[in-house]
C-alpha positions as CSV (number, residue, x, y, z in Angstrom):
1,M,20.4,-8.7,-56.3
2,F,17.8,-6.5,-54.3
3,G,15.6,-8.8,-53.8
4,S,17.8,-11.2,-52.2
5,R,19.4,-8.1,-49.8
6,S,15.7,-7.2,-48.5
7,V,15.2,-11.2,-47.7
8,S,18.5,-11.0,-45.7
9,V,17.3,-8.2,-43.9
10,T,14.3,-9.5,-43.2
11,R,15.9,-12.8,-41.8
12,I,18.1,-10.3,-39.6
13,V,15.3,-8.7,-38.1
14,F,13.2,-11.8,-37.4
15,V,16.5,-13.5,-35.6
16,V,16.9,-10.2,-33.3
17,A,13.2,-10.1,-32.6
18,T,13.1,-13.4,-31.8
19,A,16.3,-13.3,-29.5
20,V,14.7,-10.5,-27.7
21,F,11.4,-12.2,-27.0
22,A,13.5,-15.0,-25.8
23,V,15.3,-12.8,-23.4
24,L,12.1,-11.3,-22.0
25,A,10.4,-14.3,-21.8
26,G,13.4,-16.0,-20.1
27,R,13.4,-13.3,-17.5
28,E,9.8,-13.4,-17.2
29,L,10.1,-17.3,-16.1
30,Y,13.2,-16.4,-13.7
31,A,11.1,-14.1,-12.2
32,S,8.1,-16.3,-11.5
33,I,10.2,-19.0,-10.1
34,R,12.2,-16.4,-7.9
35,A,8.7,-15.1,-6.7
36,A,6.6,-18.0,-6.4
37,S,7.4,-19.2,-2.7
38,I,7.2,-15.2,-1.8
39,S,3.7,-15.4,-3.3
40,I,2.7,-18.3,-1.4
41,V,3.6,-17.2,2.0
42,A,2.4,-13.8,1.2
43,E,-1.0,-15.5,0.3
44,R,-1.1,-17.6,3.8
45,I,-0.7,-14.2,5.4
46,E,-3.5,-12.5,3.7
47,R,-5.7,-15.2,4.5
48,G,-5.1,-14.9,8.1
49,E,-3.3,-18.2,8.6
50,T,-0.3,-18.5,11.0
51,V,3.2,-17.9,9.5
52,A,6.1,-18.4,11.4
53,D,8.5,-15.3,12.2
54,D,11.2,-16.7,10.9
55,V,9.4,-17.6,7.8
56,T,8.3,-14.3,7.4
57,A,11.8,-12.6,7.8
58,K,13.3,-15.1,5.6
59,Y,10.8,-14.2,2.9
60,A,10.8,-10.6,3.7
61,V,14.7,-10.0,2.9
62,R,14.2,-12.2,-0.4
63,T,11.4,-9.5,-1.3
64,I,13.4,-6.8,-0.7
65,G,16.5,-8.4,-2.8
66,M,14.4,-8.4,-5.5
67,V,13.9,-4.6,-5.9
68,E,17.5,-4.7,-7.5
69,G,15.9,-6.5,-10.4
70,H,13.4,-3.8,-11.0
71,Y,10.3,-6.3,-11.0
72,C,7.3,-4.2,-11.8
73,R,4.7,-7.4,-12.4
74,S,1.8,-6.5,-10.0
75,D,1.5,-10.2,-8.6
76,I,5.2,-10.0,-7.5
77,V,4.9,-6.2,-6.3
78,G,1.7,-6.9,-4.1
79,A,3.0,-10.0,-2.5
80,G,6.1,-8.0,-1.7
81,V,4.2,-5.5,-0.1
82,T,2.1,-7.8,2.1
83,L,5.4,-9.6,3.4
84,V,7.4,-6.2,4.1
85,L,4.6,-5.0,6.0
86,A,4.0,-8.1,7.5
87,Q,7.5,-8.4,8.8
88,L,7.5,-4.8,10.0
89,D,4.5,-5.8,11.9
90,R,6.0,-8.4,13.9
91,Q,8.7,-6.1,15.2
92,N,8.8,-4.6,18.4
93,V,11.0,-1.3,18.8
94,N,11.1,-1.6,22.4
95,V,12.5,-5.2,22.3
96,N,14.9,-5.0,19.5
97,Y,15.5,-1.4,17.9
98,D,17.9,-2.9,15.3
99,A,15.4,-5.5,13.9
100,W,12.7,-2.7,13.9
101,A,14.9,0.0,12.2
102,A,15.8,-2.8,9.4
103,A,12.4,-3.7,9.1
104,A,10.9,-0.2,8.6
105,S,13.7,0.6,6.0
106,G,13.2,-2.5,4.1
107,A,9.7,-1.5,3.9
108,R,10.0,1.8,3.2
109,R,12.5,1.0,0.3
110,Y,10.4,-1.4,-1.1
111,L,7.2,0.6,-1.1
112,Q,9.0,3.0,-3.0
113,H,10.1,0.5,-5.5
114,A,6.5,-0.6,-5.8
115,L,5.2,3.1,-6.6
116,S,7.8,3.4,-9.1
117,C,5.9,0.4,-10.8
118,M,2.2,1.3,-9.7
119,P,2.1,5.3,-9.0
120,T,-1.5,5.3,-9.4
121,N,-2.2,2.4,-6.6
122,S,-3.7,4.5,-3.4
123,N,-3.1,1.9,-1.0
124,F,0.7,1.9,-1.7
125,W,0.7,5.6,-0.9
126,L,-1.2,5.0,2.3
127,R,1.2,2.2,3.2
128,L,4.1,4.1,2.6
129,A,2.7,7.2,4.6
130,A,2.0,4.7,7.2
131,V,5.7,3.6,7.5
132,Q,7.2,6.7,6.8
133,S,5.1,8.0,10.0
134,V,6.8,5.3,12.2
135,I,10.1,6.0,11.1
136,A,9.8,9.8,11.6
137,E,6.6,11.5,11.0
138,E,7.4,14.4,8.9
139,P,3.9,16.2,8.8
140,L,4.5,17.6,5.1
141,S,5.9,14.4,3.7
142,V,3.4,11.9,5.3
143,A,0.6,14.5,4.3
144,N,1.5,14.7,0.7
145,M,1.6,10.8,0.4
146,M,-1.9,10.6,2.1
147,K,-3.5,13.3,-0.2
148,R,-2.2,11.2,-3.4
149,S,-3.9,8.4,-1.7
150,V,-7.1,10.1,-1.1
151,A,-6.9,11.5,-4.6
152,L,-6.8,7.9,-6.1
153,A,-9.3,6.5,-4.1
154,P,-11.6,9.3,-2.6
155,Y,-14.8,6.9,-2.8
156,D,-13.6,3.4,-2.2
157,E,-15.2,2.5,1.0
158,S,-12.5,0.0,1.8
159,M,-9.7,2.5,1.3
160,V,-11.5,5.3,3.0
161,L,-11.9,3.2,6.5
162,T,-8.3,2.0,6.0
163,R,-7.1,5.6,5.8
164,F,-9.3,6.5,8.7
165,Y,-7.5,3.9,11.1
166,F,-4.2,5.9,10.2
167,W,-5.7,9.3,10.3
168,N,-6.9,8.0,13.7
169,D,-2.9,8.0,14.7
170,F,-1.2,10.6,12.9
171,T,-0.2,13.8,14.8
172,G,-1.9,17.4,14.9
173,G,0.7,18.4,12.4
174,T,0.0,15.9,10.0
175,L,-3.8,16.1,10.0
176,S,-3.5,19.8,9.8
177,A,-0.9,19.5,6.8
178,A,-3.4,17.0,5.0
179,K,-6.4,19.5,6.1
180,S,-8.4,19.2,2.5
181,A,-7.6,15.3,2.1
182,L,-8.3,14.6,5.4
183,D,-11.8,16.7,5.3
184,S,-12.6,14.8,2.1
185,D,-12.3,11.2,3.4
186,L,-14.3,12.1,6.6
187,T,-17.2,13.8,4.5
188,A,-17.1,10.5,2.1
189,M,-17.0,8.2,5.3
190,L,-20.0,9.9,6.8
191,K,-22.1,10.8,3.7
192,L,-21.5,7.3,1.9
193,G,-20.1,4.8,4.2
194,D,-22.0,1.7,5.2
195,R,-23.4,2.8,8.9
196,C,-22.3,-0.7,10.4
197,R,-18.8,-0.3,9.2
198,V,-18.2,3.2,9.9
199,N,-20.0,2.9,13.4
200,A,-17.3,0.3,14.0
201,A,-14.5,2.7,12.7
202,I,-15.1,5.6,14.9
203,K,-16.0,3.8,18.1
204,E,-12.6,5.5,19.3
205,V,-11.4,8.7,17.8
206,S,-8.2,10.1,19.0
207,P,-7.8,13.3,20.7
208,Q,-6.2,14.8,18.0
209,L,-8.5,13.9,15.6
210,R,-11.5,14.3,17.6
211,P,-12.2,18.3,16.9
212,I,-11.9,17.8,13.2
213,F,-14.1,14.8,13.3
214,D,-16.8,16.7,15.2
215,R,-16.7,19.3,12.9
216,T,-17.1,17.2,10.0
217,W,-20.2,15.7,11.7
218,A,-21.6,18.8,12.1
219,S,-21.1,20.0,8.6
220,V,-22.7,17.1,6.8
221,G,-25.8,17.8,8.6
222,T,-28.4,15.3,10.7
223,G,-29.9,14.1,7.4
224,A,-26.7,12.3,6.8
225,T,-25.7,11.3,10.5
226,A,-28.9,10.2,12.0
227,R,-28.5,7.1,10.3
228,F,-25.4,6.4,12.4
229,Q,-27.9,6.2,15.5
230,Q,-29.5,2.9,14.2
231,R,-28.6,-0.2,15.7
232,C,-26.5,-2.7,13.4
233,G,-27.5,-6.6,13.5
234,K,-25.1,-9.0,14.5
């Protein structure tokens, strides 16, 4: 009698587990099908291929719509970030403010979702800071996002150089609020960065960043900065 009851319980557990796995597998399959075209368009953009504005807009809308499904697979999230940022880049606030505002709001919302999935992704924190800065550059908010980006990838050359591009555009208030993170990035770039890539990045330094950059240049010393005087090959 007890043996029969044990078998029945085992069967119930097996059936329930099978049903759960089937539901999860079905959800993943649905997500893959739904995201397939988004991934294809994102890959084309990342390769530098020409993608029409209406196509980018169409798939950016689909991408933002997927936030409601709480999809957190890295391939889906990464493709989505590419698309919403591409859509925002194609808007001109002076030509069509409403379209720009919608794209900026959508990009911020999607990046917040992306970070809820991958809170340790340095690039996503950087992109959220950049989007927030074009919507309304709130120094403390943007600075906190940049601090997280720096903390998560302090010596990744690609990330450091990408962040420098945005540091160069931020207001003095944001630069001041993020002083420790900015100093860390500039020091890492000047001490450890490839001289040719760094030379290309520092050709133009904004007026608000210049005093901070010059202080960092002096603080790292001629032993570190002398190499930047060497010519880079073509």
